[in-house]
N, C-alpha and C positions, 0 to 999 in steps of 0.2 A: 546202598547209598552211593557207592562209587558210580554205579550205573546211572543213577538219577542225576548225579553231578555232571557226568559226561554228556547226558542228554541236554542239560541246561547250557553247558558250554557250547554245544553244537547249535543251539537255538532251534532245534527241530521239534520240540515238545510243546503242545498247546496246554492251556490251563486245565482243560477238561481231562486231558491225558495225564497231566501231573496229579490231579486229584484222584483219578482212578488208580493210578500206580501206587499212590500213598495208601489208599484204602486196601488195595490188593496185597500190599506188603504187611497188612495187619497193624497199621498205626493205631495207637491207643488214644482215641479222642474222647474227651468228656462229653456228657449228654448236652451240656450247655452249648458247646461248639457245634455239635451235630444239629441242634435245633436252629442255631444261627445260620448254618450252611443251608439247611432245608428252607428256611425263610428267604434267604438270598436267592436260592435257585428258583423258588416259587415266584418271587417277584420278577426275576429275570425272565422266566417263562411267560408271565403275564404280559410283560412289555413287548417281548418278541411277537406273541400272538396278536397283540393290539396293533403293532406296526404292520404286520402282515395283513391283517384285516383292513386297515386303513389303505394300504397300498392296493389291495384287491378292489376296494370300493372306488378308489380313484380311477383304476383301469376300467371298471364297469361303468362309472359315470362318464368317462371320456367316450366310451363306446356309445352309450345312450345319447349323449349330446351330439356326437357326430351323426348317428343314425337319424336323430330328430332333425338336424340341419339338412341332411340329404333329402329326407322325406318332405321337409318344408320347401326345399328347392324344387323337388318333383311336383309337389302340390301347386306351387306358384306357376311352374311351367304348364301343368295340366289346366289350371284355372285360366292361364293365358291362352292356351289352345282352345278351350271352351269358349272364351270370349271371341277369338278369331272366328270360330265356327258360327257363333250366334250372329256376329256382324255380317259374315259372308252370306249366311242363310237369308238374313234380312235384305241384303243387297240383291241377291239373286232373285228372291221373291218379288222385290220391287221391279226389277227389270223384266221379269217374266210377266208381271201384270201389265207393264208398258207394252210388251209384245202382243199380249192378248187384246189390249185396247186398240192397238194399231191394226191388228187383224180384223177386229169387228168394224173399225172405221173404214178399212179398205173394202170389206164385204158390203157395208152399207152404201158406200160410194159406187161400188160396182152395180148394185141393184138399182140405184137411182139412175145411173148412166144407161142401164138396160131399159128402164121404164121410159126414159126420155128419148131413146133412139127410135129410128124408124121401125115399124112392125114387120117390115119385109123380112123374108127368110134369110136373104143373102147378108143384109146388114147385121141382123141379130147373130147369125153364125159367125160373122167376122169378129163381132165383139166378144163372143164366147171364146173364140179361138185365141184372140189376143190375151184374154185373161188366163186361159189355160196355159198358153205359152209362157206368160210371165210367171205363173206358178211353177211350171216345170223348170224354168230357168233358175228361180230362187231355190227350188229343191235341189237342183244339181249343184248349185254353189254351196249349199249346206252340206252336201255329201262329198265335197272336195273334188267335184268333177267326175263322180263315179260312173255317170252314163255318157260322158263326153267321149269322142273318138280318142284312140290311143295317143295320138300325137299332141292332144290337148291336155293330157293328164299333168297336173302340177300339184305339189304340196302347198296348198294355199294357206295363208294366215291373215290376221287382221280382223277388223270389225265385221267384214262380210260373212265370216263363218263363226264368229263368236256367239251369235245369238242362239244357235242350236245348243251350245254347251250350257247356257244359262237355264235352259229348260230341263237340264239333267242334273240339277243340284242334288247333292247327297244329303238326306235328312236322317240323322242318327237318332232313333227313338230308344236307344239302349240295347238293342239286339241287332247285330249286323245282318243286313239283308232283309229286315222286315219291311222297310219302305219299298224295296224293290218287289218283294212278294205281293204286298198290298196293291201296288200299281198293276201287277200282272192280273190280279183277280178282280180288280174294280172295273166293271163294264163301262162306267162313266168317266174313267180316267182319260184325260186328253193325251196322256203320254203313251197309251197302249199302242203297240205296233211292233211287227217282227224286227225291223232294224233297230228300234230303240231297245227292245228286250235283249237282242243279241249284244248290243253295246253294254247294257247293264250287266249282263252275264260276264262279259270280258272284264268289267270293272271289279266284280266280285272275285273273279279268278285271281286278280293281282291287287286285291284291296290293300294289303299291308304295304306294298311298294308304293302304291298311289298315295296312301295316307302319309307315308314318310316323305314323299316328294312334296305334298301339299304343306305339311307342317314345317319342313325345312325352309321352304320359300317364305312362308308367313313369318316364321321366327326371324329369318334373316332381315326382312323388311323392317320388322319391329325393332331389332337391335340397331340397325343403321339409323332409324329415326330417332331412337333414344340417344344414340351417340351424337347425332347432329344437334339435338336439343341441348345436351350438356355443353357442347362446344359453343353454341351461339347464346345460351342462357336466355332464350326467349320462350317463356312459359305459355302465355296465352296465344301468341301468334303461331307458334309451332304446334301447340295442342290442336288448334283449328285445322292444321294441315295433316294431323296424325291419321284421322280416319280416311282421308283422301289417299294418303300414301299407302295405307293398308291395301288398297285396291290393286296396287302393283303386284303384290304377291299372289292375289287371287287371279288376276288376269294372266300372270305367268303360268300358274298351275292350270288354268282353264285351257290354255293353248296346248299344254302337255296332254291333258285329258282328251281333248279333241283329237289330237294327232294319234294318240294311243288307241282310241276306240274307233277310229275311222276305218282301220283295216284289220282283218283277222286271218287272211290266208294269202297265198301266192297262186295266181292263176297263170297257166301256160298260154302264151300268145302263139308261139311257134317254136320249132326246134330245127337244128341242122347238125350235120355230122362233120367233124373236122378231118376225118381220114377213113381208112378202111375199117368197117365195123368189126371185122374178125381179126384185126391186127392188134398185137399186144401193146405196141408203142404208139398210143394215141393221146397221151396225157397233154392237156392244154395247160401250160404253166402260167400263161399271162393272157388277159383279155382286157383291152382298153379302148374307150371311146376317144375320138379325136377332139380337137379344140371346139368344134361346133356340134358335136354329137351326131354328125352326119354319117360318118364311117366308124367302124370299129375294127381293130386288128387283133389277131390271135397268133400265139407262138407257143412252141413246146418242144417235145422230143422228136417231132417229125422233121426238124431242121428246115422249117419253112415259116415265113411270115405271110399270113393271109389277111387281106383287107376286104371287108364286106361293106356293101351299101346297106345301112340299117333299114331304110324305108323299103327297099326291095325285099329284104329278108322278111319283114313284117307283112307286107302287102301282097307280094307275089304268091300265088298258089302253085307251089312246085314241090316235087318230091326231093329234089336236090337243089341246094342253093350254092351257086358257084361264086368264088371271090372275084372282085373286080381287079384286084392286084394280087399276085403271088410272087414272093421273092425267096429263092432258095438260099440257104446259108450252109456253111461248112461244118457247123457244130450245133448241138442241141441248145435251145434257147431257154433262159430262165425268167427273163423279165423284159417288158416293153414300156416305153414312155414317149408319148407324143410331145412335140414341141408346142408350147403354149402360144407361140407367135407365128411361126412358119408352119402352115397347115400340112405341107407335104413331108415334113421332117420328123422322123421317128428314131429313137435310140433303142438298142437292144444290148443285153448282157448275155454271155453264153458260158458253156461248161469249160471252155478253154481259158476263161478269164479275160476275153476280149470284149471291149465296149465299142459298138459300131454305130455310126450315124448313117441312116438310109434316107434317100429321096424316093418316096413311093411313086412319084410320077415317072421317074426314069428307071426305077427298080435297081438302082446302083448305090453302092456305098460311097459316101462322100468323106468319111473320116473313120479311121480305126485307131483305137487306143489299146496298146498291148503291154501296159506296165504291170497289171495284176499277174501274180505268179501261180494262182490257183483259180478254181471255179468262181466266177462272179455271179452273185445271186440277185443283185438288185441294181437298178439304175433309175434316176429321176431327174427330169428337167425342172429348173426353177420357174415358178410362175411369174415372179416379178422381174427377173433378169433372164430372159429366154436363151441367152448365149451360154449360160452356166448349167452344168449338170454334175451330178454326184453319183458315185458307184461304190459298192461294197463287195468284199470277196472273202473267200475262205482263207486267204493269206493274212487275214487280220487287218488289212489296210482299207481305209476309206480314202477315195481319190476324188478331188474336185477338178473338173475339166472346164475348159472354155472352148467353144466351137471355133474360135479364131486362132488357136494354137495347137500344136501337135503333142505337147507334153502336158502332164498334169500341172495345175496351178497350185495345188496343195495336196499333201499326203499326210494322213493321220494313222499312226500305228496303234491299234486298239488292243493288241495282244490277245485277241479272241476272234473266233470265226464270226464274220459279219453276215447276218442273214437279211437285213433290210436297211434301207436308207430313205429318207424323205425330207424334202425342203419344206420349211414353213411357208404356207401360201401367202403370208403377209410380209415375208422378208427373205431376201436372197442371202442373208448373213447367218441364218439359223437353220440347222439341220437336226433331225432326230436319227439316231442309229440304234438298231436292235441287234443283239449279238447272242452267241451261245453261252455267255456268262450269266444269262437270266436277266440282264439289266438293259435299260434304255438310257443312252447318253445323249444329252441335249447340248449342242455346241453353238457358240457364237464364233463364226469363222474368222472374225477380225482378231480374236485372241483365242486360238484353238489349242493352246498348250494344255489347258484343263477344261473339262466340260462345265457349263453353267450349272447343270443339275444332272444327277444320276437317279433315275426313277427305279426303285427296287420294290419287288412284290411278287413277280412271277417266280415260279418254282422250277421252270425249265426254260429252254431256249426261246428267245423272242423272235418269232417268224415274220411278223409284219408290224409296221408302224404307219399310221395314216392320220392326217390332220383333219379334224371336223371343222375347226376354225383356227385362226391364228393363235388362240389361247387354249384350245382343246385338242388333245392328242389321244388317239385310240391305238392300242397295241394288242396283238394276238400272240399266243404262246402255245407250245405243245403241252402245256399243263391243262388244256381244255378250258381256258378262260380268256375273256377279253377284258381289258382294263382301260379305264378312261382317266386321263391325267390333266391337271391344270398346269400348263407350262409357265404361267406367271407366278402362281402361288406355290409351285413345287410340291404338289400333293395329289394323292389318288382321290378321285371323286366317286368312282363306282366300279364294281366288278360284275361282269355279265357271265352267266353260266347257263348251259343247256345243250350245247353242242359237244361233240367228241373230237378231240385233236391231240394225239399222243406222239405222232411220228412224221406226218406228212405236211407239206405246204398246202393248205386248203383254201387260201384266199381270204382277203379282207377288203371291204369297200365301205365308204362312209359318205353321207351327205349331211345337211345341217340338222336333221332330226333322227335319222335312222343309221344303224350300223348293221352290216350284213357280213356273214362269213359262211364258209363251207364246213362240212363235217365229214369225218371218216365213216359215218353211217350212210353216206351217199345222199345227204340232205343239205339243203340251203336253209340257214336260219337268219331271221331278221329281228333285230332288237330295236326298241325305241331307246334312245340314249339315256332317258331318265328312269328306265325300268331295268331290273336285273335279270328278268326272265324273257324268253322269246315272245314276240308279238305275233309272229307268223313263221311258217316253215313249209318246205316242199321237198318231197322225196323223188329222186331220179329213179326210173325203172331201168332194168337191163334191156339192152338193145339186141342181145344175142338170144334167139329163141331156145337155144340149148341150155342157157343158164337157168338156175333155179331162182326162186324168189329171194334167196339169200344173197344180198349184194355186199357181203362183208369185205370182199376183196376190192371193191370200188369205192372211190371217195371223190368229193368235190375238190377241184384243183384250182379254180379261179372264179372270181366274182367281180362285177363292176356295175355301179349305179349309172344311170343315164342322167347325169347332173342332179338337179333337184326334182326330177319327176319320180313317180312311184314305179318306174320301169327299171329293170336290171337285167344284166346278162350273167349267166352262170354256166360253167363248163365242168366236166368231170374227167376222171382218169380213163374213160372209154373214148373220149373225144366227142361226146355229145355236148352240144351247146344249146341252151334254152333261153328264150326271151320270156321273162316272167314279169308280172305286174301285180302289185299289191291290190287286193280286192276286199270288199266288205264281207 
């Protein structure tokens, strides 16, 4: 009893323990009290079980309600997607019929013109020739200039090439690919043809990515339209515009589909060699077109800037292509950047940390900046303010320079090795900086104390940054990925995978539609910016006859698009430079 009293005083004993202790001590309880206790315990047990069951039911009901809500949202989204598809199928079918009627009308008019023309052979031949030339011209336009001479290649857009995409509308009969297979086997199908079959096969190969791109654009247009409707509170007027606005998403996707299916491979136009084929130090670190795409310059570990005339390289039949200008340098070079205004001015960064401005006409340096304390990896001229340039170095510093002064105008301490710097093409106040800390820092130089945004996502060092447009940024990393960012919305838009890059600078180049990079597999990869997988690639072969087929020791080291054309330059660690063009 003393022990029980002490437990009570300490407050450490529960009612159950108290009862158990009393019973274990052999307390003499009458039967009536025992029955009462049993009744109370039974009632208490029932209440506890009931409360627990109710709690379990509430949890289960919450789960079921949430699952139902999510599935209803998925169903609503799926129903919306199906509605978009039905509307777009109807739109494409309607436009396809318009094209067929126009084709028949043109054929009928051509026959009538032929019947009314002079029956002489010369006149009739001239008429046929004119018709044939017109047909060839239209066909060439539909293929994006696939048969035009090299210098006329352009990535075309607009209504002139959209008609072909309408004839390729995807009809989903419940099984992916059945429509394509039926078209292949139907001898009366007007869509049968090797180019169209190849395009459809490319669509099937990346069907999921294309479907995602289509639905993303259609949903975005629908969301924007609903938002505008709610803001303006105009039901009938806005509803009448709804179906019309839906076409924006369809046309946007149509342009993506057309660009993606236009090309499937890289064709070699010509190649040249940057140095001694049997010398180990031939890595081309940088290759860049000048302002007008008339000349291109190369630089690397050979300690020379070489400038080539592009038209001569492409058109001259020669075993050896000599540079039109060759400038010796005292150190290995890491990067080149042509001035966007002065055609003869080019900047270089080197392994000693020196940024040099060169006049290629006089082959002399016009300015040297020696503030970096370690190797400088990157330099870039501003497009909108040609007197400004920026550089980045292993010393962790980003330096902004002006060609009219001898010292830096601004210095940023990033506290990490700087691998790449790039001006925004639409503003001389904004730069992107890639570094060894795996991040991309986006700065407004008017207030450079802190970055506007820090783009995070890469798992290793960021080796290149390039602007696709003033709002779109592409980055490359030694984590074997390319990432696309929206610098206005501060978000990742897509991750591109397919190449190998774990330790070397392999190059990155962009235009308005395509992103290209090198690989440590000695291959060049081209991605459409809306697709996560490569659209085309090309493998460099060994130039040394004693080498085996295994090119594991060689890698692509630099790439560069020729503005908005499908032509690009690519160089590798052996010093081989190839002119490549996207082909069907």
